[in-house]
N, C-alpha and C positions, 0 to 999 in steps of 0.2 A: 375321789374327793374333789370339790370345786376349787377354782382358782383362789389362792390365799396369798395376799401380798407378802406375808412374813415367810412363806416357804422358800427354802434355800436350794440352790443348785449344788448337789453333793458329788456329782461325777460328770465328767465330760470325756467323750470319745471322738476321735477323728480318724476317718477311713477314706482312702482314695481308691475309687473304682476305676478300672480300665475297661472301657466299653468299645466294642468293635462295630463299625459300620459295614454294611454288606458290600460296599464298593468305595473306591477312592473318590474323594471330593476335590475338584479342581480349583481354579482361580475365581476371583471376582474382579471387578473393574480396577481395583486398587492393588491387591496383593495376590501372591502366587498360591500354589496348591495348599489345600487344607488337610489332606491326608485321609486316613480311614480309622483313626483311633481317637476316642474322647477320654479325657481323664475327668472324672466327676468327684467332687469333694463332699463328703457326707459328715455331718456333725450330729451326735446324739447327746442331748442334755438330759440328765437324770435329776428330778426333783426329790426332795427327801422323803416324800410320801410314797415314792415308787413309780410315779408316772414319768414317762420319757417324752421328749420331743425330738423329731428327726427331720433333717432337711439339709439343703445345700448351704455351705458356708466356707469361706476361705480362712477361717480361724486357724491361727498358728498357736503353738504351745505357750509363748509368753503372754499373749492376750488371754488364752484360756485360763492360765493361772490367776489372772486378775478377775475372772468371772467366778471362779470356784468359791463357794461359800456365800455368794451374794444372794440376798433375798430377792424375790420376784419384783418387789416394789421398786428396786433400783434398776430393773431391766425392762419392765413392761408395765404399761398403764392402759387398762381397758377404758374406752373402746378404741382409742387411737392407735395403740400398738407399741412397738419397741421404743424405749427411751434411748438417749444418746449412747449410754454405756452398752445397751443391748443390741444395737444395730448390726454389729458384726455377726450376730447369730439370729438375725431377724426371722428367717424362715423356720428354723427349729423352735424358736420361741412361740410363734403363732401355732405351730403344731402342738406344742406342749400345753398351751393355754386352752386350745380347743379340746384336747383330750381331758384336761382337768375338768372342764365344763361338761364333758360327756356328749359333745356335739361334733358333727362333721364340720370341718373348717368353713365350708361355704355357708352353712347355717349360722355359725358364729359371726360371720362377716355380714350377714343380712339376708342372704338367699333371695335376691330379687331377679336373678337371671335364670338361665336354662341349664339344667343338669347335664344335658347332652351338648358337649362342647365340641364345636366343629374345628377340625385340624386342617393344616396344610403341610405338605412336604416341602420344606425349604432347602432341599439338597440338590437342586438342579443348578449346577455351577457351570463355569466356562471350561468344558471338558473336551473341546473340539479344535484346539488351536493348530494341531498338525493334521487335521482331517479336511477332505474335500466336502462338497455339498452333500453328495449321496451318503458318504460315511457319517456325516454330521446328523443327517436324518435318522440313520440307524442307531447312532449313539443315544439320541434323546427319546426315540421310541422305546429303547430298552430301559432308559432311566424312568420313564413313566410307568412301564410295566413293573419295574422293581418297586416303585412306590405303591402301586396297586397291590402287589403281592404282600406287602406289609400292612395293607388296609387303608391306605391314603387315597383320597379322591380329588383333592385340590392341590395345586402346585404353584410354587413361586420360582421364577426363572431369573437367574443372574444375567444381566446384560451389561453393555458398556465395553465391549471388546475394542472399540475404536478409541477408548480413553488411554489405553496403554499397549495392548497386545497386538493390535492390527492397525493398519491405516484407517483413518476415520471413516471414510465411505465404505470400505470393505468390511469394517467392523459393524457398521450400521446394517449393511445387507445381511450379514451373518446373524446378527441379533434378530432381525425380522424373520429370517428363515427358521430359527430355533423357536420363536414364539408361535409361528404358524404350525410347526411340527408338533410341539407340545399340545397345542389346542386340539389338533386332529387326533392325537393319540389319547388324550385324556377324555375326549368326548364332550358333547354339548352341555352337559350338566355341571361340569367341573368349574370351579372358580380358578381363574388364572391370574396370578399377580406377577409383576415384573419389578426388578430391583436393580438400579443402576449404580448403587453405592457412590452417589454424587459424581458419576462419570459421564453424564450427558450434559447437554446445554438446553436452554429453553427451546431453541429451534429444533434440535434433534428429538427432544421429548415430544414435541408437537408432531413431528413427522412420523415418529413411531406409532403414535395413536391413530393418526390419519390412515396409515398404511396397514394397520392391524385392527381396523374396525370390526372385522368379522370374528376376531379372537375375543372380543368383549372383555377387555382387561378390567379386572375387578378393582385393583388398586395399582398405582405407580408409586413405588417406594424410592425415596432418595433420588429423584431425577437429577438434582443439582443441589449445591449447598443452600440451605434455607435463606431466603432473602425476600423482604416484602415486595420489592419491585418485580423480581422474577416470579415469585409465587402469585402475586396479584395478576400478572400478565397470563400465567398459566391457568389461573381460575377463570379469567375472562375467556380464554380459548376454550376451555371445557364447557362453559356455559353457552358460548356462541355455537359450538358444534352439537350441543345437546348430549354430550357424553356423560355417562353415569360413573365413569372411572373416578375413584377416590384418590386423594393425595395422601400418602403415608410417609411420616418422617419423624425424626427425633432421636434415632439411635445413636448417631455419631456426633458427639460434642455440639448439641444444639445451642444456638446463640442466645444472648440474654432476652431478645424480643420474641423468642419462640412462641410462648404462650399468648402473646399479643396476636400473632398470626393465626393461632388456633381459634382464639375468640373471634377474629375477623373472618373465620371460615375459609382461610387460605390453605389450611392443613386440616384434613378430615380425620386422620387416624394417628393417634399418639403412640410412639413406639420406643420410649426409653427402655433400656435393658432391665429385665426383671430381676436378675441376680444383682446387678450393680446398684440398682435403686432400692430394691426390697419391697416387700408387701406393705409395710407401713407407709412408705412414700406413695405407692400405687393406690392404696386405699384413699388417701387424701386427694391425690391427683384425679382419680375417677370422680370423686364428688365435685371437684373444681370444674372439670370440663363437661360434665353432664348437661348443665343448662345451655351450653354452647352448641349442642348437637354433635359433638365430636365422639369418636369411638376409641376404645382401648384395644391395643394389640401389641403388647410388649415384645421387644426383641428377646429371643432366648436361645440363640445358636450356641452350640458347644456344650450342651448338657442334656442328659436324658432325665435324670431324677427330678430336675426342677419342674418338669411339666406337671407333677402331681399337685404341688402347692399352687402352681400357676392355674391349673384347671379349676381348682376351688375358687380362686379369685374370679375367674371368668364366670363361674356359675353364681357368683354373689352379686353381680351387677347386670342391669338391663342393656347396657351400651357397650358390650364386648363384641369384637369383630371376629377374628380367627386366631387360633393358637398355633404358633410356629413349632414344628417338630420335624423329625426326619427318621427314616428307617434306621434301626440299630438293634443289635443283639445284646440284650441286657440279661445277665445272669446274677444270681446271688441276692436277689431282692425278694421281699415278701409284700405282695399287693393284696390288700384286704378289700374285696368288693369291686375292684376296678374291672371294666370291660370296655371293649372298643367294637363298634359296629357301624357300618355305613359311613366310615370316615369320621366318626365322632367318638370321643371319650365320654363314657357315662360316669359321672362323679358319684362315688358311693356315699351311703348314709352311715358309714362307720365313723367312730370318733377320730378327730384330727384329720390328717391327710390320707390315712389308709396306706401308709408306706413305711417300710422298715427294711433292714438287712437280715440275711440269714446269720445265725450265731457263728458259724465257722468263718463266714466272710468278715464279721466284726473282729473275731480273734486274730485272723490273719492280717487284717488291715491295721489294727493298732500296733502290731509288731513291725510292720513294713516301714520303709523310708517315708517320712512325713506323717506317719500315723502316731497316735499316742492315746493313753488313757490316764486321766488324772482323777484322784479320789481325795476327799477330805480326810 
């Protein structure tokens, strides 16, 4: 049945998945090791007509009780998306409404992009602090091979060792060694991104690009905290050198004048977190920045299931860049029509996002710590 404003939410389920990565993930420029396990939170909304909506949400029981029995008109308003009360379940709501309309989510959103969504492996972290140069090269060749084994062709490298973990110059030299090693291992056709997590300076960022010209950096993410003076000087440097490297930023507490910098083309790629901001926010933001020539590439580290709604968003707009992902062993899920080939996810033409959980996983999850099932 199509979307109906009066239709109520009659059941809500919360399940936490534990997902394993194929290897341990180390530090970034700011914080220590990230480990090898992901906990993904899944919420399933049941409308009274029987349709469900599934997606990531940090919904807890008290807030879920406040949603139970609410009509859709209090949670979601087409075409803009979730209302204030529904933002806590933004992604499950979009899935639910697209399923009610019998459309894949990307078509419901507008379908102006490419169904083949290009991915990158964002899991190349600082894993070499106790290694010499030769061992470091071996570590990162193996990490690229691990990504290749899971189907990834593009790679983002965490840099900024000199911000905290090593002396400044030694850290810079190691960053450059790793960039060159990953480029050689990934091959000439791979897109290579670097991410300093605000751990560089303007001078260091410029030196890295000068010394890594042959690596052809696709984007430089969070080189330093966003600042009109620094970003303006960095843009002048890129233009003077003729570099095509994009500036990506916005994940970590962007300042109030962030979008002024985007409009002035001091930032090329907007990266606010997809889970934190939600699809409703991103839909509006994509419309806002499109006339400025900026591209969308939301941050999405620490989740696997999020990528399915995220890829639908990517396929709905013409100015999407690359989707952040990482190798992981995901079990207990039901994927309807999804495939991955040549480092790209093919977004399916099945209703909604084409994602759900296996029945036994749902039953185990609602009984586990943090899980629940609420019925009217």
